[in-house]
Steps between C-alpha positions, in 0.01 A plus 500: 500500500627843409551775753219738588674795334536349153300687238464223239470123557429195287157342554662191650667718764165590658204308637156545648642640824640795304175688430640798690799510264360407160120504534252217466540425129876485498527313829266239355695476174820451695338229709383314190832527316693359793250249640277388214725502193655172623148349484479576129299823525641747248537862615665757269824633652544856619602738774348755733591840634456519877329755722848645554513598131167682532606696807832590336318630191275711724794646691714564191222709347362664815161343440401449863447872551304529174277204591428640848410838354268353238322276752463791742329702226264210439417471872438873528272501196735719301540232231290217360602136505569513124716812535690347791572174320609677182734732695675214683530278192650784297763552770596131480523506120727805504735336751852376418643163592796489741789381284577186700132398510459546125821302447376216723167471315678514163754238609232259618315551172816409310548188711135402440562531126803272537299248704226481240728516196311800363675833448274787607262245648140621510366523855187570698544775758257458789427707809499327837401710804682397816173486698328299227259214567490541875211318673290815528601667174579408143687759291492277191407687181555846644848548357609467139653223290696567180545226243741430215770731634828459309837670560662661804369853438142381449531288815611793716215710365247223577640466853458873554138472387449209740616715791262774389209256490519462878309828493223428255175662611355160592809404704494827696129454570540134601781569747302783654198273552715220647693737726846442346760774530588595141864547590533163671403296194781445250500346154711216365533443126501152351684459170412167343572340164194526279330182391397526134136442583399750233536201270382246754251582771477598864267550789426463867420202719383451858552192715152554645160570346482878496122512546433247775833430670477133396857391561515184290526667158739709294332766285699607192419794271679520164515739206722554197787746530633671810319444828413862570172466306383226740603693811349824374179329393507632144465149357261213572740209560473123486436339836617157615426339836709205623423274798812490719457170692515295177804674349746261662384212277672555161246289306208726598386825338297672776417815299144570612447822304631609163323818388601693189500879536449755224868615510420783259837673536854445621797707614822454305845657487542813292780710361564864580393710798218267612651158581165320469178536306160333501374343175198291400539122509439287193184294455709188550637631832153589624370153421799309643575425864825663615612193695490129429442242771870435564572868564188537716607207718860626521387841621260344748774279644729801529223687683468212747877500559512877546206488741662218698825694525337820622243322716208711377281549190686688227431752224742419216583655162634275224618536141586268211786581263374489144842407364578204727155404630641508854281608792626743764375639830560876501336598830344339808345656807266382777130511415352762731119464481357147511778364722388743772127455448284429804373144458299488825165554331329427171311774321264416217266704282164400358344712225123461527400712201704676236473698180633398161871437449674809361868400516705195597870448576737335746385531860742631761394431857177328600265782596193670356459877497228723357543865417534771240752495215768765466665466158854644486672437166821695554735556792466869424138481621569324832391813684143441374460175695203489738581335833319171564428440131588194295804602295485403132809554285717340233791408724677635808856567609642619834386857430140380540544364853374815682155473339495119505515527879180706491308266265234245596609270218706505181438393139768513229495418130843338506718292727527158657513372857854631545439846354544817702123546540460144629791521746396833647135393525603198705718714725211738556245221546289629211303283257618558143440371151799519264533417132136593440580604142251775437384627840596858412278476191198328657488674840458869574538732798211523749365163387384269783658156479582197714851356479512129592822308563321232705413260217836349414784598268269707285382834631170658398373857482121503530269784409354677802531440873462128567347348811771298670578355842834473679552202729786438738580179687783453748739218411632474853388236749325285241428167673645171377243241388511131417251562221682660208372838389592573138432777248279520193702688237408561139677814383872436432570871504376529858646175635814656647293746702403226744840341557528620861179318603604187695275275290549127448513537124256576218189285525347616174657670197244536223659440161212667316585837655847485347355396165236773492722783624855416388438294187152614389495264200312172473763223478324334206510832312877499539527140381263564209605856420528446125144364488335784691221682318479800734732761346492725807594207726789410267627857511484510881672161532777602260561814705503324839725217382757723330843358571376140520567294188275228640169646614433204729828581677351838592232317701744259668756769582254755639312239700814344649643837605171628638458191716868518597443828682232334714717192560793725594293687758424167671832319450605262650149446635243346263319695231189320374428601140154420369495423130269719294134507599340748261140446400430500126361854504816618679729318256306654211586844640874442448650633176415256224295286738159539339597268213587214736227505765147357485201702619356343815179566688667439836881536480529467880439125473604465138826446307742607772788369711617141455260422217691735269844356560454173308245634249608540139356852520761612756754221546774694316430806712533294817833369367626861503392536863693182582807627316488817710478303826782271391720801419408659830605192698782348293674789322436784743525281811170563680450145622277638775218528243212255546251455216127498570222377269168688520146374443588133461162326480591132511776253577512406132554866413780521758677207332472662158637833624795336676576307182502817288721676757749212490508519119601866540781441748306536826491153652375482856782441755770530232753759623286540810192629314183491709158532339194620692136514403239762577221365715205696371258237366302255718657211306840606638364442852302185426801332337765672712699180557515427127606855422761479778659204321565727202579832668727607784262751648161671483425871506140569589348769280223604734313720251447233235449225758226706667343578162488138389402356838209740552411545132535877534649723229767684695458806276123527541386801698154342539648198677776674693339422838511129421870500412661410833838331537404417860190305401501164676502314167812688387671447835421129479669491159809678634532289814451182299765572238752595769441171681504284186804672349702470820421131524640463148813703585410816304518858628201736502485878489231760441522821302226751556388812684275330755768437768585870508138613508377244754710398802264211569569358152876512565438310825295239313781447247762464773285257698444298181878463467562708189872525412500851355288803433585738216376860513555837337804692636293768671312229693809311613554655843132470599474138385828405668368632830167322454676172425723542804194561717330191357808287564543638849 
């Protein structure tokens, strides 16, 4: 380690304990170069100026007196913030380097060129405040970065500008709010070899889910060109999500999300006064994913290693050299929002009534807020913002932070989950929707809207003030129970939101929700695309499946990844996935579905569930479902997934379904595969022992079982008083199937709302010996307590 008085040091000469000398960014780079390079993580070489260099520059140019005078004028009201910042920055830019300090920086630059084998090596020059990334303050993004700097003179000029950026208007304001003494914060400069990502790609990744704090995933954002477009939020990047616990097995590919962003522009190197410029991307670049699976997995493994070394979730910037294809880590710092989130309670939002959807985008946070729009299209108009409004703009940068703090919510046209708007919104605890595309065109000032981030990955802006309820349940002191209490989950985008609930797994994941919301196309329309008569359906299918040479692969890929998010939220506990159970009228509503579905008088007891799986009318579609489950378990590694067959009317039908599954690579008990059956038809109870010979477990669907036991249409308002899950006939059915199944060695669970609505029903289930109860997440705490009381 170098002495405290040295003005310039190599990255490897400093570590994470040196934040006071070289700031958070440079201390982290030094730590990675020295500790993680031996593990195969590539970090571009470089050096840093220390706090000593900053103080020497101040003293050599008499800047301390000038800074004190300027700040005093600001405090006294004799100057505005903008005038103060401009005055101090000008003084820095007019300063002269002490000869020995300029010589030291120039000498290190020459040695870096020798190390890399590149004369006049091009470098990134980054600011690193010496109080950066402290537990109660993050200075990231408040100082400047200069890219593609080449030559000693250009380097010294960029370093001077870095020093000046310690007094940007936003930095002055931030330090004042946080109570930092302006003259006790120094600035270190990091000089790092540029990665030629202008011809490759770059981005940001987190070793934690940035929206929910789910700590078992790595979230990677990627765009073409230099990474500043991703950080600034001026581009809508690709997004990849990787499940960390399965990364150690080299044969698995646990990529549970692979979303292509618009990537409309990229930042590249330039010649002349401006070292970079932003240009449109080609059509081919917009259509292509930036990263292939191998690179995604490499970055995810590096993120896991970096997180393990630092002992906390990390915010990491990466780049890929377009000449060599090599990946590099260019920055890493502790994640400062989700890792400090209070996990003692669970807050959920229910929207009871809403207006039409006006805008959609990526949801940031998990809240709902209603209010009035304030549209600000230019930073020059920031002064027009109305406090407490919902800010709508194209994109944000650090200059926008003062009004973002006063907003009720934020909506931007551009940006991904790692953009400036997203990061600041999380820090402020504000719901936001980013990457909305055309919010500034479709919304207008003084318009009443409701911004919802409580419905999964996709955020919605609804017309008008919606009626919604906020619920909060404490996650402390939840009693232990012998009866398992599991979750009903359907929406993959919302699955991670419930990870902190101490549930015993997922008792019901409805495949049809994934199909209707994430796929939207009838599987037979994909298989028979060339034979479709509906021109509008063909157009919509062609648009949705762009990038897939095989349209059936679109179905398999989207289904496997959607279900993977649910399986990941439960892992390693079981996740019971029910194969599709659309009714014919619901299937017909999918794109292209009308040509493949019969019209039925009573779809509720018609061509649904198991009867479809072996039928020539749907057998090929079911094969795609099986392929998705096989990929989910075998290729991605989610062996915790249990398959469940719905609406299986007879033992003969059960045999036919199991045979078709085996033909499609899903053989019961092979590779540990368990197969359950829904118990929702009286025949399932009457022949429980025979069904138990074919299935490993039963899940009682209380709605359909009540309907078919009492002969009551569950959707009929006229008969609503007769529909009662606690009717003695229904309870007899439930108690009987539990007894018969247990005698045959099969497990029995129930999925339904009744246990949460009726404590006496929960007691009945427990007394009958049920193995598990599966409920909606917002009912979990109440049901767990009711079960504990029943067991006690």
